[in-house]
VEXVORO-592981 format. One record per residue (C-alpha): residue in three letters; x negated, y negated, z negated. Coordinates in steps of 0.1 Angstrom, whole numbers, padded with zeros to 4 digits, always signed. Layout:
REM VEXVORO-592981
AlaXYZ/...
//
This chain:
REM VEXVORO-592981
Unk-0919-1330-0824/Unk-0882-1326-0818/Unk-0883-1352-0790/Unk-0912-1334-0774/Unk-0893-1301-0777/Unk-0863-1316-0759/Unk-0887-1326-0730/Unk-0909-1294-0729/Unk-0885-1267-0741/Unk-0915-1252-0758/Unk-0909-1227-0787/Unk-0942-1239-0803/Unk-0929-1275-0804/Unk-0896-1264-0820/Unk-0913-1243-0846/Unk-0936-1273-0855/Unk-0905-1295-0858/Unk-0888-1271-0882/Unk-0920-1268-0903/Unk-0922-1305-0905/Unk-0885-1309-0914/Unk-0888-1282-0941/Unk-0919-1299-0956/Unk-0902-1333-0956/Unk-0871-1319-0974/Unk-0894-1304-1001/Unk-0912-1337-1006/Unk-0881-1358-1011/Unk-0864-1357-1046/Unk-0829-1343-1044/Unk-0814-1373-1060/Unk-0826-1396-1032/Unk-0802-1404-1003/Unk-0831-1394-0979/Unk-0828-1359-0991/Unk-0795-1355-0973/Unk-0811-1369-0941/Unk-0839-1344-0944/Unk-0814-1315-0950/Unk-0793-1325-0919/Unk-0824-1327-0897/Unk-0836-1293-0909/Unk-0802-1277-0904/Unk-0798-1292-0869/Unk-0832-1277-0858/Unk-0825-1243-0874/Unk-0791-1242-0855/Unk-0810-1247-0823/Unk-0836-1220-0830/Unk-0810-1194-0842/Unk-0832-1167-0856/Unk-0813-1142-0878/Unk-0821-1160-0911/Unk-0819-1196-0896/Unk-0781-1197-0894/Unk-0776-1190-0931/Unk-0803-1214-0942/Unk-0787-1241-0920/Unk-0752-1235-0934/Unk-0766-1236-0969/Unk-0783-1269-0963/Unk-0753-1286-0947/Unk-0728-1274-0973/Unk-0751-1285-1001/Unk-0755-1319-0984/Unk-0717-1323-0980/Unk-0708-1312-1016/Unk-0714-1346-1034/Unk-0698-1366-1006/Unk-0662-1380-1009/Unk-0638-1363-0984/Unk-0624-1389-0960/Unk-0657-1407-0957/Unk-0677-1411-0925/Unk-0707-1389-0937/Unk-0684-1362-0949/Unk-0667-1361-0915/Unk-0700-1361-0896/Unk-0711-1330-0916/Unk-0677-1314-0909/Unk-0685-1319-0872/Unk-0720-1304-0876/Unk-0707-1273-0895/Unk-0679-1268-0869/Unk-0705-1270-0841/Unk-0723-1241-0857/Unk-0692-1221-0864/Unk-0680-1221-0827/Unk-0711-1203-0813/Unk-0710-1179-0842/Unk-0674-1170-0833/Unk-0685-1164-0797/Unk-0713-1140-0809/Unk-0694-1121-0836/Unk-0657-1127-0826/Unk-0646-1133-0862/Unk-0613-1152-0862/Unk-0621-1168-0896/Unk-0651-1187-0880/Unk-0628-1201-0853/Unk-0601-1210-0878/Unk-0626-1227-0901/Unk-0641-1247-0872/Unk-0606-1260-0861/Unk-0598-1270-0897/Unk-0630-1290-0901/Unk-0626-1307-0867/Unk-0590-1316-0873/Unk-0600-1331-0907/Unk-0629-1350-0891/Unk-0610-1364-0861/Unk-0590-1393-0878/Unk-0620-1403-0900/Unk-0644-1406-0870/Unk-0617-1424-0850/Unk-0614-1449-0878/Unk-0652-1454-0880/Unk-0654-1458-0843/Unk-0628-1486-0843/Unk-0646-1507-0869/Unk-0664-1538-0858/Unk-0701-1535-0862/Unk-0729-1560-0855/Unk-0752-1534-0839/Unk-0739-1523-0804/Unk-0760-1491-0806/Unk-0742-1481-0838/Unk-0708-1487-0821/Unk-0719-1465-0792/Unk-0731-1438-0816/Unk-0698-1437-0835/Unk-0678-1436-0802/Unk-0700-1407-0791/Unk-0692-1389-0824/Unk-0655-1394-0818/Unk-0658-1381-0783/Unk-0679-1351-0794/Unk-0654-1341-0821/Unk-0627-1340-0793/Unk-0650-1320-0771/Unk-0656-1294-0798/Unk-0619-1294-0807/Unk-0609-1287-0771/Unk-0634-1258-0770/Unk-0620-1244-0802/Unk-0583-1247-0790/Unk-0593-1231-0757/Unk-0608-1202-0777/Unk-0575-1198-0796/Unk-0555-1199-0764/Unk-0577-1173-0747/Unk-0568-1147-0773/Unk-0530-1152-0774/Unk-0500-1157-0751/Unk-0497-1186-0727/Unk-0490-1218-0747/Unk-0482-1248-0724/Unk-0483-1272-0753/Unk-0517-1260-0763/Unk-0530-1263-0728/Unk-0518-1299-0726/Unk-0535-1306-0759/Unk-0568-1293-0745/Unk-0564-1315-0714/Unk-0557-1346-0735/Unk-0587-1339-0758/Unk-0610-1336-0729/Unk-0597-1368-0713/Unk-0601-1387-0746/Unk-0636-1374-0750/Unk-0647-1386-0716/Unk-0631-1420-0722/Unk-0649-1425-0755/Unk-0682-1412-0743/Unk-0686-1413-0705/Unk-0719-1394-0707/Unk-0699-1363-0715/Unk-0683-1363-0681/Unk-0704-1335-0667/Unk-0695-1312-0696/Unk-0658-1321-0697/Unk-0656-1318-0659/Unk-0671-1283-0661/Unk-0647-1273-0688/Unk-0618-1285-0667/Unk-0631-1264-0638/Unk-0636-1233-0660/Unk-0600-1236-0673/Unk-0586-1239-0638/Unk-0607-1210-0626/Unk-0594-1188-0655/Unk-0558-1198-0648/Unk-0564-1189-0611/Unk-0581-1156-0618/Unk-0560-1144-0647/Unk-0527-1162-0643/Unk-0525-1166-0605/Unk-0519-1203-0606/Unk-0546-1212-0580/Unk-0544-1202-0543/Unk-0581-1194-0539/Unk-0598-1189-0572/Unk-0629-1174-0556/Unk-0635-1205-0536/Unk-0631-1225-0568/Unk-0657-1203-0584/Unk-0682-1210-0555/Unk-0678-1247-0562/Unk-0683-1247-0600/Unk-0709-1273-0609/Unk-0723-1292-0639/Unk-0740-1326-0636/Unk-0774-1335-0650/Unk-0760-1362-0674/Unk-0751-1340-0704/Unk-0746-1357-0738/Unk-0778-1342-0751/Unk-0811-1333-0735/Unk-0811-1297-0723/Unk-0773-1294-0721/Unk-0772-1291-0684/Unk-0800-1266-0684/Unk-0783-1244-0710/Unk-0750-1243-0689/Unk-0766-1240-0655/Unk-0771-1202-0659/Unk-0735-1197-0666/Unk-0723-1218-0637/Unk-0749-1201-0614/Unk-0735-1167-0623/Unk-0699-1178-0617/Unk-0708-1193-0583/Unk-0727-1161-0573/Unk-0698-1139-0583/Unk-0674-1161-0564/Unk-0694-1160-0532/Unk-0699-1122-0535/Unk-0662-1117-0541/Unk-0649-1139-0513/Unk-0673-1130-0485/Unk-0698-1103-0497/Unk-0727-1128-0496/Unk-0756-1121-0520/Unk-0776-1152-0516/Unk-0762-1167-0548/Unk-0774-1137-0568/Unk-0808-1139-0550/Unk-0812-1175-0562/Unk-0800-1168-0598/Unk-0823-1137-0602/Unk-0853-1157-0590/Unk-0845-1185-0615/Unk-0840-1162-0644/Unk-0871-1141-0637/Unk-0892-1173-0635/Unk-0879-1184-0669/Unk-0884-1149-0684/Unk-0921-1149-0672/Unk-0929-1182-0690/Unk-0944-1171-0724/Unk-0940-1205-0741/Unk-0904-1211-0730/Unk-0879-1214-0759/Unk-0849-1192-0755/Unk-0821-1196-0781/Unk-0804-1163-0773/Unk-0829-1140-0755/Unk-0805-1110-0755/Unk-0778-1130-0737/Unk-0803-1141-0710/Unk-0815-1105-0705/Unk-0779-1093-0702/Unk-0771-1120-0676/Unk-0801-1111-0656/Unk-0794-1073-0659/Unk-0758-1079-0647/Unk-0770-1099-0618/Unk-0794-1071-0607/Unk-0766-1046-0611/Unk-0741-1066-0589/Unk-0767-1069-0562/Unk-0777-1033-0565/Unk-0741-1022-0562/Unk-0735-1043-0531/Unk-0767-1031-0515/Unk-0760-0995-0524/Unk-0726-0996-0505/Unk-0747-1005-0474/Unk-0774-0979-0480/Unk-0800-1006-0485/Unk-0832-0988-0498/Unk-0839-1016-0523/Unk-0807-1009-0542/Unk-0825-0983-0564/Unk-0852-1008-0575/Unk-0825-1034-0584/Unk-0806-1008-0604/Unk-0837-0996-0623/Unk-0846-1033-0631/Unk-0810-1038-0645/Unk-0814-1007-0667/Unk-0847-1019-0680/Unk-0834-1053-0689/Unk-0802-1039-0705/Unk-0823-1015-0726/Unk-0845-1044-0737/Unk-0814-1064-0746/Unk-0803-1036-0768/Unk-0837-1035-0786/Unk-0836-1073-0791/Unk-0802-1071-0809/Unk-0779-1101-0813/Unk-0744-1106-0802/Unk-0748-1093-0766/Unk-0753-1056-0774/Unk-0718-1046-0762/Unk-0723-1063-0729/Unk-0757-1046-0726/Unk-0741-1012-0731/Unk-0715-1020-0704/Unk-0743-1029-0679/Unk-0764-0999-0688/Unk-0734-0975-0686/Unk-0724-0988-0651/Unk-0760-0985-0639/Unk-0761-0948-0650/Unk-0727-0943-0633/Unk-0739-0959-0600/Unk-0771-0938-0601/Unk-0752-0905-0603/Unk-0759-0882-0574/Unk-0731-0857-0564/Unk-0756-0836-0546/Unk-0776-0832-0578/Unk-0748-0828-0605/Unk-0758-0838-0640/Unk-0729-0836-0665/Unk-0750-0850-0693/Unk-0756-0882-0673/Unk-0719-0887-0668/Unk-0712-0880-0704/Unk-0739-0906-0714/Unk-0723-0932-0690/Unk-0688-0925-0706/Unk-0702-0928-0741/Unk-0720-0961-0734/Unk-0690-0976-0716/Unk-0665-0964-0743/Unk-0686-0979-0771/Unk-0691-1012-0751/Unk-0654-1015-0743/Unk-0645-1011-0780/Unk-0671-1036-0792/Unk-0661-1064-0816/Unk-0684-1089-0799/Unk-0663-1091-0768/Unk-0635-1115-0763/Unk-0600-1100-0758/Unk-0602-1108-0721/Unk-0636-1091-0718/Unk-0624-1061-0738/Unk-0595-1057-0714/Unk-0618-1060-0684/Unk-0642-1035-0699/Unk-0615-1008-0693/Unk-0624-1010-0656/Unk-0659-0995-0657/Unk-0648-0970-0684/Unk-0620-0958-0661/Unk-0644-0955-0632/Unk-0666-0933-0653/Unk-0637-0911-0664/Unk-0625-0908-0629/Unk-0659-0896-0617/Unk-0662-0872-0645/Unk-0627-0859-0640/Unk-0634-0855-0602/Unk-0666-0835-0606/Unk-0657-0816-0637/Unk-0622-0809-0626/Unk-0608-0825-0658/Unk-0572-0838-0652/Unk-0573-0852-0688/Unk-0601-0876-0678/Unk-0582-0887-0647/Unk-0550-0893-0667/Unk-0569-0913-0693/Unk-0585-0934-0665/Unk-0551-0940-0649/Unk-0537-0951-0683/Unk-0565-0975-0688/Unk-0561-0990-0654/Unk-0523-0994-0655/Unk-0526-1010-0690/Unk-0552-1035-0676/Unk-0530-1042-0646/Unk-0497-1046-0666/Unk-0513-1072-0689/Unk-0520-1096-0660/Unk-0496-1119-0641/Unk-0485-1103-0609/Unk-0497-1133-0587/Unk-0533-1133-0600/Unk-0564-1121-0582/Unk-0573-1098-0611/Unk-0538-1081-0609/Unk-0544-1075-0571/Unk-0578-1060-0579/Unk-0563-1038-0606/Unk-0537-1026-0582/Unk-0565-1015-0558/Unk-0582-0995-0586/Unk-0549-0979-0597/Unk-0543-0968-0561/Unk-0578-0952-0560/Unk-0570-0934-0593/Unk-0537-0922-0579/Unk-0555-0906-0550/Unk-0579-0888-0573/Unk-0550-0875-0593/Unk-0532-0864-0561/Unk-0564-0845-0551/Unk-0565-0828-0585/Unk-0529-0818-0587/Unk-0523-0811-0550/Unk-0488-0825-0553/Unk-0472-0840-0523/Unk-0453-0864-0545/Unk-0485-0876-0560/Unk-0500-0880-0525/Unk-0470-0901-0513/Unk-0471-0922-0544/Unk-0509-0929-0539/Unk-0504-0938-0502/Unk-0475-0962-0511/Unk-0495-0979-0538/Unk-0525-0983-0514/Unk-0503-1000-0489/Unk-0490-1024-0515/Unk-0524-1031-0529/Unk-0539-1038-0495/Unk-0512-1063-0487/Unk-0515-1080-0521/Unk-0552-1085-0520/Unk-0556-1093-0483/Unk-0554-1131-0487/Unk-0574-1133-0519/Unk-0608-1115-0513/Unk-0623-1102-0481/Unk-0646-1077-0500/Unk-0618-1062-0521/Unk-0594-1062-0491/Unk-0620-1042-0471/Unk-0628-1018-0499/Unk-0591-1012-0506/Unk-0582-1006-0470/Unk-0612-0983-0466/Unk-0603-0962-0496/Unk-0567-0959-0483/Unk-0580-0949-0448/Unk-0605-0923-0461/Unk-0580-0906-0484/Unk-0553-0906-0457/Unk-0579-0891-0432/Unk-0589-0865-0458/Unk-0552-0854-0463/Unk-0543-0855-0426/Unk-0519-0884-0429/Unk-0528-0898-0394/Unk-0503-0926-0393/Unk-0515-0941-0426/Unk-0552-0935-0416/Unk-0546-0954-0383/Unk-0530-0984-0400/Unk-0556-0985-0427/Unk-0586-0982-0404/Unk-0573-1011-0383/Unk-0572-1033-0414/Unk-0606-1021-0424/Unk-0623-1030-0391/Unk-0606-1064-0391/Unk-0619-1072-0427/Unk-0653-1059-0417/Unk-0656-1083-0388/Unk-0645-1112-0409/Unk-0670-1104-0437/Unk-0698-1101-0411/Unk-0690-1135-0397/Unk-0688-1151-0431/Unk-0725-1144-0439/Unk-0750-1172-0439/Unk-0779-1151-0427/Unk-0784-1124-0401/Unk-0800-1101-0427/Unk-0769-1102-0449/Unk-0746-1100-0419/Unk-0763-1067-0409/Unk-0761-1056-0445/Unk-0724-1061-0447/Unk-0720-1042-0414/Unk-0735-1011-0431/Unk-0711-1013-0460/Unk-0697-0977-0461/Unk-0694-0978-0423/Unk-0710-0945-0413/Unk-0685-0928-0389/Unk-0659-0955-0395/Unk-0654-0965-0359/Unk-0652-0929-0347/Unk-0626-0919-0373/Unk-0606-0951-0367/Unk-0605-0945-0329/Unk-0596-0908-0334/Unk-0567-0916-0357/Unk-0554-0943-0333/Unk-0556-0919-0303/Unk-0537-0893-0322/Unk-0510-0918-0328/Unk-0511-0928-0291/Unk-0522-0963-0299/Unk-0547-0963-0270/Unk-0553-1000-0265/Unk-0560-1004-0302/Unk-0583-0974-0301/Unk-0603-0990-0273/Unk-0605-1023-0293/Unk-0617-1004-0323/Unk-0645-0988-0303/Unk-0656-1019-0285/Unk-0654-1043-0314/Unk-0671-1018-0337/Unk-0701-1017-0313/Unk-0700-1053-0303/Unk-0696-1072-0336/Unk-0733-1067-0346/Unk-0744-1078-0312/Unk-0722-1109-0314/Unk-0735-1118-0348/Unk-0771-1113-0337/Unk-0766-1135-0306/Unk-0750-1163-0326/Unk-0777-1162-0353/Unk-0806-1160-0328/Unk-0795-1193-0312/Unk-0809-1211-0343/Unk-0845-1201-0333/Unk-0842-1212-0297/Unk-0839-1249-0300/Unk-0869-1258-0278/Unk-0865-1271-0243/Unk-0884-1241-0229/Unk-0857-1218-0242/Unk-0828-1235-0224/Unk-0822-1207-0199/Unk-0822-1181-0227/Unk-0798-1202-0248/Unk-0775-1204-0218/Unk-0775-1167-0212/Unk-0768-1161-0249/Unk-0739-1185-0249/Unk-0724-1169-0218/Unk-0728-1134-0234/Unk-0711-1146-0266/Unk-0682-1163-0247/Unk-0678-1131-0225/Unk-0677-1109-0256/Unk-0651-1131-0273/Unk-0630-1132-0242/Unk-0630-1094-0239/Unk-0621-1090-0276/Unk-0592-1115-0273/Unk-0579-1098-0242/Unk-0579-1064-0258/Unk-0561-1077-0289/Unk-0535-1094-0267/Unk-0529-1062-0247/Unk-0527-1042-0280/Unk-0501-1066-0295/Unk-0479-1065-0264/Unk-0480-1027-0260/Unk-0478-1018-0296/Unk-0440-1022-0300/Unk-0432-1001-0269/Unk-0457-0974-0279/Unk-0443-0973-0314/Unk-0407-0968-0301/Unk-0419-0941-0277/Unk-0438-0923-0304/Unk-0409-0926-0328/Unk-0385-0910-0302/Unk-0409-0882-0296/Unk-0413-0876-0334/Unk-0376-0875-0338/Unk-0372-0851-0309/Unk-0398-0827-0324/Unk-0382-0829-0358/Unk-0348-0821-0343/Unk-0363-0791-0324/Unk-0381-0778-0355/
//
């Protein structure tokens, strides 16, 4: 029954296997050696099913089976490995440090024993391979445990090297673990790139995260595919604004959710992952005024509410998703203070939840700060704005200055400073916000197109709002440049057009007006022409795909000439702008100094 479950992933097969193992354990006298075999089999199946009472029954069975065994023996070490393998996921669900510490102690105790057993000469080659796999598995689990310890503390280079060495030894002893060890290496490098700034392009690395189909146990790759899919989709969205990764992930998760007989070890976690995917897609669509954004947001709220009802260790994440959905659904034209209060309550409770890792708790400050900023803006509460600014600066200051997350945090701090400047009306606050926006745009420009666009646009809009024409002209130019790059990075015409509607209403007109007022006339012309032409250019290039037949040769040729002509005009305008900008800047500067002297 267990073998059939591993092939079918059917909950009915798993339940039947557990019933059979429980019956077998009851039939075998406790003094018999077979009783320990039956107890281990039952515990392993209960650990897979993970109902609320399964975990305690499995722990009781394993500790009872281990009690009469001599420490230092092979069976005792194997049970240490099994108990540690249950403690690690329990730590991830409940974030109790004692679970992680106990897992590390058991694994360190089992490691030399299993190494000794793996080195013994045995007549049966299968037995030799099994002991080598056990020695590799204990290293894999120990690497995961040490990685958990490192994630909650300061950077420890010796600890990092120990994790790398353990993964390498695990792969050497058991080559079938290469897919899992390879993915763990990628995840570690990705985390070092995002949080510590040690990778030049962490979003590109996230897009390439994969796991093979040769996991050490049946179903391993399937269990990890959802996580890797979510990371890839987030990387693609962050780097270029492309939503196709989330489309594929949502379709996969919805199909699995619709299967009534499918076994799901942690239904709340799967619901939260699906809800978060819908929310990310809804947020991106909403910025482009896509009418389907509302349906995605409602589906995300429905799934997050269901996850809260299911219970388990994902409730804090469900509250974060539900709170951000309520925040995104807020309509300024129909003020509802209670809705904002509810969003703040959910996000505050989720951000302080004990089931989140330290890194996740730190990141949860972001949506809470967004909610406080919005409430402070509409309610006129400077206290909310100051609390949000404190949360954001605390989050930023805990990150290495060269990391992508630090650059994103600077962008959010700049936005909060603009809100505070609006609330206080202070010229000093306004200048501080503008300076921080300029620094944030420069810092994030090479790391993420989406964040660079959003950061430059918020700087441009606030500068326009406060009449700072020079800042607005500079920021609008950066915004249009990022918009064009995002549109060209899309893999489909539909998403190219979606990106070109990302908060772009009136953008070209304001950009041109600001540039004209600064007497940057060639750049104003480029802004007008490129703003109108980029969608046509993208459409012409995408439509060539459907014109491959011989009968369409004249049409293809006209399209190619149009694209080439458009590119030539854009390049010429940019060259003229670059050659004249310095002279215009000097002239404008002289006139400004003259006017200042006269005044």
